[in-house]
C-alpha positions as CSV (number, residue, x, y, z in Angstrom):
1,X,34.4,-17.8,-15.0
2,X,31.4,-16.5,-13.0
3,X,31.6,-13.0,-11.5
4,X,30.5,-12.3,-8.0
5,X,29.7,-8.8,-6.7
6,X,30.6,-8.7,-3.0
7,X,28.9,-5.9,-1.0
8,X,30.4,-6.0,2.5
9,X,31.3,-2.8,4.4
10,X,33.9,-4.5,6.6
11,X,36.7,-4.4,4.0
12,X,38.9,-6.8,5.9
13,X,36.1,-9.4,5.9
14,X,35.4,-8.7,2.3
15,X,39.1,-9.2,1.2
16,X,39.3,-12.5,3.2
17,X,36.1,-13.8,1.7
18,X,37.1,-12.7,-1.8
19,X,40.4,-14.6,-1.4
20,X,38.5,-17.8,-0.6
21,X,36.1,-17.3,-3.5
22,X,38.9,-16.8,-6.0
23,X,40.4,-20.1,-4.9
24,X,37.2,-21.7,-6.3
25,X,37.8,-19.9,-9.7
26,X,35.3,-17.1,-9.1
27,X,36.0,-13.6,-10.3
28,X,35.2,-11.3,-7.3
29,X,34.4,-7.5,-7.5
30,X,34.5,-5.9,-4.0
31,X,32.3,-2.8,-3.6
32,X,33.8,-0.1,-1.4
33,X,31.5,2.8,-2.4
34,X,28.0,2.2,-0.9
35,X,26.1,5.3,-1.9
36,X,25.0,4.0,-5.3
37,X,25.2,0.2,-5.4
38,X,22.8,0.0,-8.4
39,X,25.2,2.0,-10.5
40,X,28.0,-0.4,-9.5
41,X,25.8,-3.4,-10.3
42,X,25.1,-2.1,-13.8
43,X,28.8,-1.5,-14.5
44,X,30.1,-4.8,-13.0
45,X,27.4,-7.0,-14.6
46,X,27.8,-9.8,-11.9
47,X,26.5,-13.4,-12.2
48,X,25.7,-13.4,-8.5
49,X,25.5,-10.9,-5.6
50,X,26.6,-11.4,-2.0
51,X,25.0,-8.7,0.0
52,X,25.5,-7.7,3.7
53,X,22.4,-6.4,5.4
54,X,24.0,-3.7,7.5
55,X,25.4,-1.1,5.1
56,X,26.1,2.6,5.1
57,X,23.4,4.9,3.6
58,X,20.8,2.2,3.0
59,X,20.6,-1.4,4.1
60,X,21.0,-4.5,2.0
61,X,17.2,-5.0,1.8
62,X,16.8,-1.6,0.1
63,X,19.5,-2.3,-2.5
64,X,18.3,-5.8,-3.1
65,X,14.8,-4.4,-3.9
66,X,16.4,-1.9,-6.3
67,X,18.5,-4.5,-8.1
68,X,15.3,-6.6,-8.5
69,X,13.7,-3.8,-10.5
70,X,16.5,-4.3,-13.1
71,X,17.6,-7.9,-12.9
72,X,16.8,-11.5,-11.7
73,X,20.5,-12.1,-10.8
74,X,20.9,-14.4,-7.8
75,X,21.3,-12.6,-4.5
76,X,22.5,-14.1,-1.2
77,X,22.3,-12.1,2.0
78,X,25.2,-12.5,4.5
79,X,24.4,-11.1,7.9
80,X,24.9,-11.3,11.6
81,X,21.2,-10.5,12.0
82,X,19.6,-13.9,12.4
83,X,16.0,-13.1,13.5
84,X,13.1,-14.7,11.6
85,X,11.9,-11.2,10.6
86,X,15.2,-10.3,9.1
87,X,15.3,-13.6,7.0
88,X,11.7,-13.0,5.9
89,X,12.5,-9.4,4.9
90,X,15.5,-10.7,2.9
91,X,13.3,-13.1,1.0
92,X,10.4,-10.7,0.6
93,X,12.8,-8.0,-0.9
94,X,14.0,-10.4,-3.5
95,X,16.8,-12.4,-1.9
96,X,17.4,-16.0,-3.0
97,X,19.1,-17.1,0.2
98,X,20.1,-15.8,3.6
99,X,23.2,-17.0,5.5
100,X,23.9,-15.9,9.0
101,X,27.4,-15.0,10.2
102,X,29.7,-16.7,11.1
103,X,29.4,-19.2,8.3
104,X,31.5,-21.9,6.7
105,X,33.0,-21.0,3.4
106,X,32.3,-24.5,2.1
107,X,28.6,-24.1,2.9
108,X,28.6,-20.7,1.1
109,X,30.3,-22.2,-2.0
110,X,27.7,-25.0,-2.0
111,X,24.9,-22.5,-1.9
112,X,26.5,-20.3,-4.6
113,X,27.0,-23.3,-6.8
114,X,23.4,-24.5,-6.3
115,X,22.0,-21.0,-7.2
116,X,24.2,-20.7,-10.3
117,X,23.1,-24.1,-11.5
118,X,19.4,-23.1,-11.1
119,X,19.9,-19.7,-12.6
120,X,22.1,-20.4,-15.6
121,X,22.4,-23.0,-18.3
122,X,25.4,-25.2,-17.4
123,X,24.6,-27.8,-20.0
124,X,26.1,-28.0,-23.5
125,X,24.0,-28.2,-26.6
126,X,26.5,-30.7,-28.1
127,X,26.4,-33.9,-26.2
128,X,29.5,-35.4,-27.9
129,X,33.0,-34.5,-26.7
130,X,36.0,-35.7,-28.7
131,X,39.4,-36.8,-27.4
132,X,41.8,-38.1,-30.0
133,X,40.3,-41.3,-31.2
134,X,37.7,-41.5,-28.4
135,X,34.2,-40.0,-28.1
136,X,32.4,-39.1,-24.9
137,X,28.7,-39.2,-25.3
138,X,27.4,-37.0,-22.4
139,X,23.7,-37.7,-23.1
140,X,24.1,-41.5,-23.1
141,X,26.8,-41.6,-20.5
142,X,29.1,-43.6,-22.7
143,X,32.8,-43.3,-23.6
144,X,33.8,-45.0,-26.8
145,X,37.4,-45.9,-27.8
146,X,38.0,-47.7,-31.1
147,X,35.6,-50.6,-31.1
148,X,35.0,-50.7,-27.4
149,X,32.8,-48.6,-25.1
150,X,32.0,-48.3,-21.4
151,X,29.2,-46.8,-19.4
152,X,30.2,-44.0,-16.9
153,X,28.4,-42.6,-13.9
154,X,27.2,-39.0,-13.8
155,X,30.1,-38.0,-11.7
156,X,32.6,-39.7,-14.0
157,X,31.0,-38.0,-17.0
158,X,31.3,-34.6,-15.3
159,X,35.0,-35.1,-14.4
160,X,36.0,-36.5,-17.8
161,X,34.1,-33.9,-19.8
162,X,35.7,-31.0,-17.8
163,X,39.2,-32.5,-18.2
164,X,38.8,-33.1,-22.0
165,X,37.4,-29.6,-22.6
166,X,40.4,-28.2,-20.8
167,X,42.9,-30.5,-22.5
168,X,46.4,-29.5,-21.8
169,X,45.4,-27.4,-18.9
170,X,45.4,-28.3,-15.2
171,X,41.9,-28.3,-13.7
172,X,42.0,-27.5,-10.0
173,X,40.6,-29.9,-7.4
174,X,38.3,-27.2,-6.3
175,X,36.8,-26.7,-9.7
176,X,36.3,-30.4,-10.2
177,X,34.6,-30.7,-6.8
178,X,32.4,-27.7,-7.7
179,X,31.3,-29.5,-10.9
180,X,30.2,-32.5,-8.9
181,X,28.0,-30.6,-6.4
182,X,24.3,-30.5,-6.8
183,X,21.7,-28.6,-4.8
184,X,21.6,-30.9,-1.8
185,X,24.8,-33.0,-1.8
186,X,28.2,-31.8,-0.4
187,X,31.2,-33.2,-2.2
188,X,34.3,-33.6,-0.1
189,X,38.0,-33.8,-1.2
190,X,37.9,-37.5,-0.5
191,X,34.9,-38.0,-2.7
192,X,36.8,-36.4,-5.6
193,X,39.8,-38.7,-5.0
194,X,37.6,-41.8,-5.0
195,X,35.9,-40.7,-8.3
196,X,39.2,-40.0,-10.0
197,X,40.7,-43.3,-9.0
198,X,37.6,-45.2,-10.2
199,X,37.6,-43.3,-13.5
200,X,41.2,-44.1,-14.1
201,X,40.5,-47.7,-13.6
202,X,37.5,-47.6,-16.0
203,X,39.7,-45.9,-18.7
204,X,42.5,-48.5,-18.2
205,X,40.0,-51.3,-18.8
206,X,39.2,-49.6,-22.1
207,X,42.8,-49.5,-23.1
208,X,43.6,-46.0,-22.1
209,X,46.1,-46.1,-19.3
210,X,47.6,-43.1,-17.6
211,X,45.2,-40.6,-19.4
212,X,44.4,-38.6,-16.3
213,X,47.6,-37.1,-14.9
214,X,48.1,-35.4,-11.5
215,X,49.6,-32.0,-10.9
216,X,50.6,-32.5,-7.2
217,X,48.9,-30.1,-4.9
218,X,46.8,-28.4,-7.6
219,X,44.6,-30.8,-9.6
220,X,44.5,-33.0,-12.7
221,X,44.9,-32.7,-16.5
222,X,44.7,-34.6,-19.8
223,X,47.3,-34.1,-22.5
């Protein structure tokens, strides 16, 4: 689970945003002491920072610059200040992205996901994932069962790999959608449903019927 450090001086806004982020399986640390953010950063060790610009003591540009002296962790500015100069200052002081308020949580999640993918290794060194008598070859996009095999799309591979690695656990729809996102493509709830339905059909053709089970209102799992 990736940890996000949320630096927002309006605590009501911070709590509401943190609630949304946690629904997408992020761990969120809300900062409520703004006089030494670098110390908080060192203690929390976040994977990504969400930084408001207007803060007590020093602004977000200052703290971003200070964090950059220590770390290359991804930093996204969240601000109601939308002038070109503010955006340029954000980037020049080490920010990776700049989102103006108000914003869509879905857009923010998409940007967070893209930054995390670029900044950290989401791939596995082992391209083979085992499930009972079946083998998922991630590198070759092939799923083998007994003497038969099928080719899967990239999305089908991502879904099946995540479900197998979490065998016996329910994987939320949000987490599955997040795994399908890339830097420039938004994945909707309907897109996930279509991919799950198609994958179930492919597995049935291979002789594996009813492998992917639904936990109503939550997500999917494989036993």
